[in-house]
N, CA, C and O of each residue as an XYZ file, in Angstrom:
452
protein
N       0.974     -1.070     -0.012
C       0.078      0.005      0.158
C       1.114      1.331     -0.079
O       2.250      1.448      0.381
N       0.502      2.131     -0.793
C       1.479      3.340     -1.021
C       1.377      4.109      0.147
O       2.319      4.455      0.860
N       0.135      4.373      0.317
C      -0.257      5.406      1.786
C      -0.647      4.404      2.515
O      -1.451      3.517      2.226
N       0.155      4.631      3.803
C      -0.525      3.720      4.804
C      -1.685      4.665      5.561
O      -1.611      5.871      5.795
N      -2.939      3.605      5.916
C      -3.945      4.529      5.976
C      -3.995      4.709      7.895
O      -3.458      3.924      8.677
N      -4.709      5.830      8.234
C      -4.409      6.093      9.652
C      -5.089      5.216     10.465
O      -4.586      4.939     11.555
N      -6.353      4.628     10.072
C      -7.090      3.694     10.926
C      -7.580      2.457     10.052
O      -8.654      2.419      9.452
N      -6.618      1.453     10.078
C      -7.340      0.342      9.008
C      -8.699     -0.123      9.485
O      -9.458     -0.576      8.629
N      -9.068     -0.072     10.640
C     -10.189     -0.643     11.195
C     -11.402      0.162     10.604
O     -12.343     -0.269      9.938
N     -11.163      1.313     10.978
C     -12.532      2.330     10.425
C     -12.565      2.317      9.057
O     -13.611      1.995      8.494
N     -11.032      2.788      8.072
C     -10.951      3.201      7.079
C     -11.252      2.071      5.910
O     -11.808      2.232      4.823
N     -10.740      0.967      6.452
C     -10.906     -0.440      5.699
C     -11.976     -1.222      5.951
O     -12.915     -1.325      5.161
N     -11.909     -1.791      7.004
C     -12.621     -3.002      7.709
C     -14.331     -2.658      7.956
O     -15.244     -3.338      7.490
N     -14.459     -1.650      8.654
C     -15.641     -0.981      9.115
C     -16.299     -0.318      8.023
O     -17.528     -0.389      8.055
N     -15.686      0.426      6.886
C     -16.331      0.890      5.888
C     -16.506     -0.036      4.866
O     -17.176      0.329      3.900
N     -15.993     -1.274      4.882
C     -16.476     -2.308      3.807
C     -15.330     -2.207      2.734
O     -15.466     -3.082      1.878
N     -14.250     -1.400      2.532
C     -13.414     -1.347      1.709
C     -12.574     -2.448      1.366
O     -12.156     -2.685      0.233
N     -12.333     -3.154      2.467
C     -11.716     -4.253      2.576
C     -12.526     -5.272      3.296
O     -12.918     -5.165      4.457
N     -12.732     -6.253      2.506
C     -13.449     -7.554      2.866
C     -13.068     -8.291      4.038
O     -11.845     -8.319      3.905
N     -13.287     -8.806      4.929
C     -12.819     -9.630      5.923
C     -13.918    -11.036      6.229
O     -15.146    -11.044      6.316
N     -13.089    -11.980      6.323
C     -14.076    -13.185      6.988
C     -14.659    -13.005      8.482
O     -14.013    -13.011      9.530
N     -15.487    -12.909      8.378
C     -16.530    -12.603      9.890
C     -16.515    -13.725     10.837
O     -17.134    -14.736     10.502
N     -15.780    -13.703     12.197
C     -16.222    -15.061     12.904
C     -17.276    -14.605     14.028
O     -17.836    -15.500     14.661
N     -17.587    -13.220     14.321
C     -18.792    -13.114     15.194
C     -19.084    -11.527     15.215
O     -18.078    -10.834     15.367
N     -20.039    -11.002     15.114
C     -20.491     -9.738     14.839
C     -21.580     -9.508     15.729
O     -22.356    -10.463     15.746
N     -21.903     -8.547     16.484
C     -22.784     -7.828     17.064
C     -23.138     -6.689     16.613
O     -22.604     -6.398     15.543
N     -24.217     -5.539     17.263
C     -24.378     -4.304     16.754
C     -23.099     -3.509     17.084
O     -22.841     -2.505     16.419
N     -22.145     -3.980     18.252
C     -21.218     -3.092     18.460
C     -19.779     -3.351     18.323
O     -18.867     -2.533     18.443
N     -19.694     -4.761     18.019
C     -18.250     -5.565     18.119
C     -18.191     -6.256     16.906
O     -19.219     -6.513     16.280
N     -16.942     -6.618     16.471
C     -16.901     -7.394     14.876
C     -15.453     -8.099     15.356
O     -14.525     -7.444     15.829
N     -15.429     -9.636     15.136
C     -14.180    -10.431     15.089
C     -14.588    -10.826     13.852
O     -15.673    -10.887     13.275
N     -13.114    -11.159     13.503
C     -13.033    -11.228     11.927
C     -11.423    -11.836     12.051
O     -10.705    -11.524     13.001
N     -10.976    -12.738     10.961
C      -9.774    -13.393     11.157
C      -8.900    -12.490     10.458
O      -9.439    -11.972      9.480
N      -7.825    -12.183     10.651
C      -7.012    -10.941     10.517
C      -6.151    -10.992      8.929
O      -5.402    -11.912      8.601
N      -6.380    -10.123      8.321
C      -6.112     -9.848      7.278
C      -4.683    -10.376      6.918
O      -4.578    -11.107      5.933
N      -3.691    -10.086      7.578
C      -2.208    -10.478      7.380
C      -1.852    -11.289      8.399
O      -1.004    -10.803      9.147
N      -2.317    -12.603      8.717
C      -2.171    -13.028     10.273
C      -0.487    -13.401     10.335
O       0.319    -13.544      9.415
N      -0.315    -13.497     11.850
C       1.030    -13.325     12.484
C       1.320    -15.039     12.801
O       2.445    -15.533     12.875
N      -0.029    -15.817     12.970
C      -0.115    -16.665     13.605
C      -0.768    -17.821     13.118
O      -1.533    -17.516     12.203
N      -0.764    -18.969     13.362
C      -1.635    -20.008     12.752
C      -2.969    -19.569     12.588
O      -3.479    -19.419     11.478
N      -3.528    -19.366     13.621
C      -4.850    -19.029     13.598
C      -4.969    -17.567     14.309
O      -4.490    -17.460     15.438
N      -5.558    -16.488     13.726
C      -5.349    -15.231     14.249
C      -6.459    -13.979     13.887
O      -6.407    -13.207     12.930
N      -7.307    -14.032     14.791
C      -8.820    -13.483     14.951
C      -8.817    -12.022     15.506
O      -8.747    -11.921     16.731
N      -8.864    -11.214     14.982
C      -9.053     -9.681     15.640
C     -10.501     -9.278     16.037
O     -11.474     -9.407     15.294
N     -10.528     -8.794     17.248
C     -11.891     -8.240     17.624
C     -11.700     -6.921     17.942
O     -10.738     -6.519     18.596
N     -13.101     -5.819     17.245
C     -12.661     -4.439     17.169
C     -13.976     -3.958     17.869
O     -14.982     -4.660     17.766
N     -14.009     -2.757     18.594
C     -15.425     -2.131     18.691
C     -15.697     -1.401     17.253
O     -14.752     -0.888     16.655
N     -16.691     -1.380     16.853
C     -17.231     -0.648     15.677
C     -17.111      0.445     16.252
O     -16.556      0.986     15.296
N     -17.162      1.316     17.076
C     -17.080      2.677     17.649
C     -15.280      2.907     17.476
O     -14.472      1.985     17.586
N     -14.984      4.107     17.237
C     -13.328      4.334     17.221
C     -12.913      4.719     18.377
O     -13.115      5.893     18.688
N     -12.306      3.929     19.199
C     -11.751      4.328     20.573
C     -10.193      4.004     20.154
O      -9.815      2.947     19.649
N      -9.509      4.948     20.418
C      -8.112      4.825     20.093
C      -7.072      3.440     20.711
O      -6.288      2.785     20.023
N      -7.351      3.266     22.165
C      -6.607      2.115     22.624
C      -7.380      1.990     24.021
O      -8.049      2.937     24.433
N      -7.256      0.639     24.827
C      -7.618      0.532     25.997
C      -7.671      1.553     27.044
O      -8.636      1.694     27.796
N      -6.449      2.367     27.075
C      -6.387      3.505     28.018
C      -7.534      4.714     27.480
O      -7.810      5.625     28.262
N      -7.861      4.690     26.784
C      -8.976      5.669     26.361
C     -10.391      5.393     26.500
O     -11.154      6.347     26.349
N     -10.891      4.206     26.772
C     -12.412      3.960     27.270
C     -12.509      4.877     28.096
O     -11.608      5.377     28.769
N     -13.810      5.178     28.069
C     -14.495      6.302     29.083
C     -15.636      5.222     30.012
O     -15.974      4.073     29.728
N     -16.042      6.058     31.168
C     -17.397      5.026     31.833
C     -18.395      4.952     30.898
O     -19.105      3.955     30.764
N     -18.513      6.182     30.091
C     -19.771      6.147     29.115
C     -19.932      4.679     28.120
O     -20.869      4.108     27.561
N     -18.433      4.451     28.265
C     -18.609      3.143     26.953
C     -18.558      1.927     27.628
O     -18.106      0.977     26.988
N     -18.974      1.711     28.949
C     -19.346      0.526     29.731
C     -19.789     -0.801     29.122
O     -19.286     -1.902     29.348
N     -20.969     -0.477     28.187
C     -21.882     -1.092     27.912
C     -21.149     -1.941     26.430
O     -21.193     -3.139     26.151
N     -20.516     -0.828     25.694
C     -19.732     -1.489     24.388
C     -18.920     -2.217     25.140
O     -19.209     -3.394     24.923
N     -17.933     -2.131     26.020
C     -17.016     -2.704     26.686
C     -17.315     -4.121     26.955
O     -16.522     -5.038     26.739
N     -18.815     -4.285     27.566
C     -19.269     -5.451     27.923
C     -19.753     -6.441     26.884
O     -19.763     -7.671     26.934
N     -20.166     -5.586     25.902
C     -20.164     -6.319     24.653
C     -19.178     -6.879     23.935
O     -19.168     -7.971     23.367
N     -18.146     -5.844     24.018
C     -16.521     -6.440     23.036
C     -16.100     -7.669     24.132
O     -15.619     -8.680     23.620
N     -16.234     -7.646     25.430
C     -15.560     -8.682     26.007
C     -16.521     -9.941     26.134
O     -15.951    -10.918     26.619
N     -17.857    -10.126     25.803
C     -18.472    -11.113     25.421
C     -18.102    -11.657     24.489
O     -17.783    -12.831     24.682
N     -17.969    -11.160     23.174
C     -17.559    -11.505     21.678
C     -16.019    -12.244     22.068
O     -15.786    -13.396     21.700
N     -15.230    -11.609     22.685
C     -13.779    -11.747     22.996
C     -13.691    -13.519     23.705
O     -12.972    -14.464     23.381
N     -14.633    -13.405     24.639
C     -14.793    -14.326     25.512
C     -15.405    -15.494     24.594
O     -14.861    -16.579     24.800
N     -16.422    -15.503     23.625
C     -17.185    -16.191     22.665
C     -16.027    -17.026     21.642
O     -15.943    -18.213     21.325
N     -15.223    -15.864     21.305
C     -14.444    -16.302     20.061
C     -13.001    -17.463     21.104
O     -12.676    -18.635     20.910
N     -12.582    -16.633     21.955
C     -11.622    -17.495     22.913
C     -12.128    -18.545     23.115
O     -11.487    -19.562     22.849
N     -13.695    -18.647     23.754
C     -13.682    -20.186     23.953
C     -13.943    -21.308     22.738
O     -13.737    -22.508     22.919
N     -14.313    -20.881     21.773
C     -14.272    -21.289     20.434
C     -12.658    -21.790     19.791
O     -12.371    -22.892     19.322
N     -12.041    -20.959     19.904
C     -10.623    -21.538     19.740
C     -10.014    -22.277     20.436
O      -9.204    -23.111     20.030
N     -10.429    -22.002     21.981
C      -9.732    -22.875     22.809
C     -10.519    -24.478     22.787
O      -9.842    -25.463     23.082
N     -11.765    -24.602     22.471
C     -12.461    -25.778     22.097
C     -11.997    -26.466     21.140
O     -12.145    -27.684     21.241
N     -11.321    -25.947     19.963
C     -10.680    -26.394     18.919
C      -9.719    -26.812     19.045
O      -9.631    -27.995     18.717
N      -8.696    -26.262     19.472
C      -7.194    -26.167     19.171
C      -6.688    -26.602     20.733
O      -5.713    -27.353     20.696
N      -7.132    -26.295     22.002
C      -6.740    -26.490     23.056
C      -6.064    -25.676     23.892
O      -5.545    -25.953     24.973
N      -6.130    -24.177     23.044
C      -5.490    -23.018     23.933
C      -5.570    -21.881     22.958
O      -5.834    -22.000     21.762
N      -5.355    -20.942     23.497
C      -5.274    -19.502     22.987
C      -4.764    -18.299     23.602
O      -4.815    -18.219     24.830
N      -4.297    -17.383     22.946
C      -3.632    -16.186     23.703
C      -4.677    -15.001     23.307
O      -5.230    -15.016     22.207
N      -4.872    -14.164     24.087
C      -5.523    -13.024     24.248
C      -4.783    -11.740     24.622
O      -4.428    -11.581     25.790
N      -4.469    -10.588     23.462
C      -3.892     -9.554     23.416
C      -4.343     -8.288     23.351
O      -5.503     -8.110     22.980
N      -3.718     -7.449     23.615
C      -4.063     -5.823     23.032
C      -2.680     -4.981     23.220
O      -1.872     -5.090     24.142
N      -2.639     -4.245     22.268
C      -1.503     -3.336     22.516
C      -1.644     -1.911     22.763
O      -2.683     -1.420     22.321
N      -0.818     -1.110     23.385
C      -0.862      0.218     23.698
C       0.221      1.162     23.446
O       1.382      0.760     23.517
N       0.006      2.162     23.208
C       1.234      3.170     22.799
C       2.185      2.651     21.590
O       1.690      2.070     20.624
N       3.258      2.837     21.672
C       4.038      2.447     20.683
C       4.051      1.188     20.100
O       4.409      1.041     18.931
N       3.574     -0.045     21.041
C       3.221     -1.293     20.493
C       2.052     -1.437     19.437
O       1.797     -2.457     18.797
N       1.371     -0.196     19.373
C       0.114     -0.687     18.800
C       0.159      0.300     17.574
O       0.163      1.528     17.491
N       0.198     -0.925     16.471
C       0.669     -0.033     15.053
C      -0.708      0.499     14.334
O      -0.488      1.223     13.362
N      -1.839      0.307     14.588
C      -3.139      0.806     14.296
C      -3.890      1.311     15.425
O      -4.466      0.483     16.131
N      -3.984      2.714     15.742
C      -4.407      3.405     16.734
C      -6.233      3.353     16.807
O      -6.981      4.329     16.755
N      -6.587      2.025     16.930
C      -7.989      1.769     17.157
C      -8.051      0.681     17.872
O      -7.397     -0.289     17.486
N      -8.870      0.583     19.109
C      -8.486     -0.697     19.779
C      -8.916     -1.469     19.323
O      -9.939     -1.437     18.640
N      -7.924     -2.824     19.699
C      -8.224     -3.992     18.871
C      -7.419     -5.119     19.989
O      -6.444     -5.069     20.738
N      -8.456     -6.133     19.603
C      -7.614     -7.518     20.640
C      -7.487     -8.654     19.441
O      -8.100     -8.731     18.377
N      -6.396     -9.564     20.045
C      -6.004    -10.581     19.376
C      -6.509    -11.731     19.709
O      -6.341    -11.840     20.924
N      -7.001    -12.588     19.322
C      -7.300    -13.818     19.787
C      -6.192    -15.021     18.788
O      -6.368    -15.313     17.605
N      -5.323    -15.426     19.498
C      -4.584    -16.392     18.556
C      -4.022    -17.643     18.940
O      -4.062    -17.896     20.144
N      -3.393    -18.666     18.006
C      -3.166    -19.826     18.610
C      -2.102    -20.392     17.484
O      -2.416    -20.085     16.334
N      -1.241    -20.947     17.585
C      -0.348    -21.756     17.209
C       1.288    -21.001     17.163
O       1.839    -20.257     17.975
N       1.691    -21.489     16.013
C       3.159    -20.624     15.650
C       2.946    -19.657     14.964
O       2.120    -19.569     14.057
N       3.795    -18.726     15.408
C       4.174    -17.213     14.913
C       4.348    -17.782     13.146
O       5.084    -18.740     12.909
N       3.913    -17.374     12.498
C       4.180    -17.599     11.078
C       4.525    -16.268     10.026
O       4.691    -16.333      8.808
N       4.569    -15.204     10.789
C       5.360    -14.149     10.025
C       5.744    -13.077     10.912
O       4.980    -12.867     11.853
N       6.539    -12.522     10.826
C       7.407    -11.177     11.657
C       6.547    -10.030     11.659
O       6.923     -8.978     12.175
């Protein structure tokens, strides 16, 4: 991509510009297979509302976070049942390449750097 997008999840995924393989969706949350996976199984869970990161969540977004964590739980449970394990993580600050809060649910060996 010649010009790096500011927020891949808002600009590409939620807008429909980039098609994704959806794992689970609610009114406020979307879980989908990573478009460029780092692991054998790599699912991303995002709020549909733009929130830069976990440290930017406000008390008014409590219901959104309850929904988001319910989806993370469902996806994690499914991956765990199928493979026997998974990891769940989020990044903040310099570790966060895309400034839209997102959670990774992944299993298996790292397949790319």
